[in-house]
C-alpha positions as CSV (number, residue, x, y, z in Angstrom):
1,X,34.9,24.0,-9.2
2,X,32.5,24.0,-6.3
3,X,35.3,24.0,-3.7
4,X,36.2,27.6,-4.8
5,X,32.7,28.9,-4.1
6,X,32.5,27.0,-0.8
7,X,35.9,28.5,0.3
8,X,34.7,32.0,-0.5
9,X,31.4,31.4,1.3
10,X,33.3,30.3,4.4
11,X,35.6,33.2,4.3
12,X,32.7,35.6,3.9
13,X,31.0,34.0,7.0
14,X,34.3,34.3,9.0
15,X,34.5,38.0,8.5
16,X,37.4,40.3,9.5
17,X,38.9,37.9,12.0
18,X,39.6,35.4,9.4
19,X,39.8,31.6,9.7
20,X,42.5,29.0,9.6
21,X,43.3,26.8,6.7
22,X,42.5,23.7,8.8
23,X,39.0,25.0,9.7
24,X,38.3,26.0,6.1
25,X,39.3,22.5,5.0
26,X,37.1,20.9,7.6
27,X,34.1,23.0,6.5
28,X,34.6,22.1,2.9
29,X,35.0,18.5,3.7
30,X,31.8,18.5,5.7
31,X,29.9,20.3,3.0
32,X,30.8,17.6,0.5
33,X,30.3,14.5,2.7
34,X,27.2,12.5,2.0
35,X,25.9,9.2,3.0
36,X,27.2,7.7,-0.2
37,X,30.3,9.8,-1.0
38,X,33.2,10.4,1.3
39,X,35.7,12.8,-0.3
40,X,39.5,12.3,0.4
41,X,40.4,14.5,3.4
42,X,44.0,15.0,2.2
43,X,42.9,16.0,-1.2
44,X,40.6,18.7,0.1
45,X,43.1,20.0,2.6
46,X,45.7,20.3,0.0
47,X,43.4,22.0,-2.5
48,X,42.2,24.5,0.1
49,X,45.8,25.3,1.1
50,X,47.0,25.8,-2.5
51,X,43.9,27.8,-3.4
52,X,44.5,30.2,-0.5
53,X,48.2,30.6,-1.2
54,X,47.6,31.1,-4.9
55,X,44.8,33.7,-4.4
56,X,46.5,35.8,-1.7
57,X,49.7,36.8,-3.5
58,X,48.9,40.3,-4.6
59,X,47.4,43.4,-2.9
60,X,44.4,43.4,-5.4
61,X,43.6,39.7,-4.7
62,X,40.3,38.6,-3.2
63,X,41.9,36.8,-0.2
64,X,44.6,38.0,2.2
65,X,46.5,36.7,5.1
66,X,45.5,38.1,8.5
67,X,49.1,38.3,9.6
68,X,48.7,35.2,11.8
69,X,50.3,32.1,10.3
70,X,47.7,30.0,8.5
71,X,44.8,32.4,8.9
72,X,43.1,34.1,5.9
73,X,40.2,36.5,5.3
74,X,38.6,38.3,2.4
75,X,40.5,41.4,1.3
76,X,37.8,44.0,1.8
77,X,40.2,47.0,1.7
78,X,42.0,46.1,-1.6
79,X,39.3,44.3,-3.5
80,X,36.0,45.7,-4.5
81,X,34.8,42.2,-5.3
82,X,35.4,41.0,-1.7
83,X,33.6,44.0,-0.3
84,X,30.6,43.3,-2.5
85,X,30.6,39.7,-1.4
86,X,30.5,40.7,2.2
87,X,27.6,43.1,1.6
88,X,25.6,40.5,-0.3
89,X,26.2,37.9,2.5
90,X,25.1,40.4,5.2
91,X,21.9,41.2,3.2
92,X,21.1,37.5,2.9
93,X,21.6,37.0,6.6
94,X,19.3,40.0,7.4
95,X,16.6,38.6,5.1
96,X,16.7,35.3,6.8
97,X,16.5,36.9,10.2
98,X,13.5,39.0,9.2
99,X,11.4,36.0,8.2
100,X,9.1,35.3,11.1
101,X,7.9,31.8,11.8
102,X,4.2,31.3,11.1
103,X,1.9,31.1,14.1
104,X,0.0,27.8,14.6
105,X,-3.6,28.8,14.0
106,X,-5.0,25.2,14.2
107,X,-7.6,24.4,16.7
108,X,-6.8,22.2,19.7
109,X,-9.2,19.3,19.8
110,X,-8.5,18.4,23.5
111,X,-9.3,21.6,25.3
């Protein structure tokens, strides 16, 4: 489901500090809101909460609790997949930052 990928993307962006279940649910909700479609807030919040609980059970899982109640992050120490996701996300951010805006080389007619 697309919610899974969105949750992982949000956790990747959050980094080592982690992010709360409530904030993740808000991000997922906003990512899926359109002019014509309004998803059910309670359904998304419930899905995010269950997904995080289900996927943070073992030490080898992709997601872990930060120790603070209701906050989660990617498990970069116990999961090679999570570490790879973090590296890929950082590479994407660097590529976007390196792209320079084009200069406006058009002539000004009113000089």
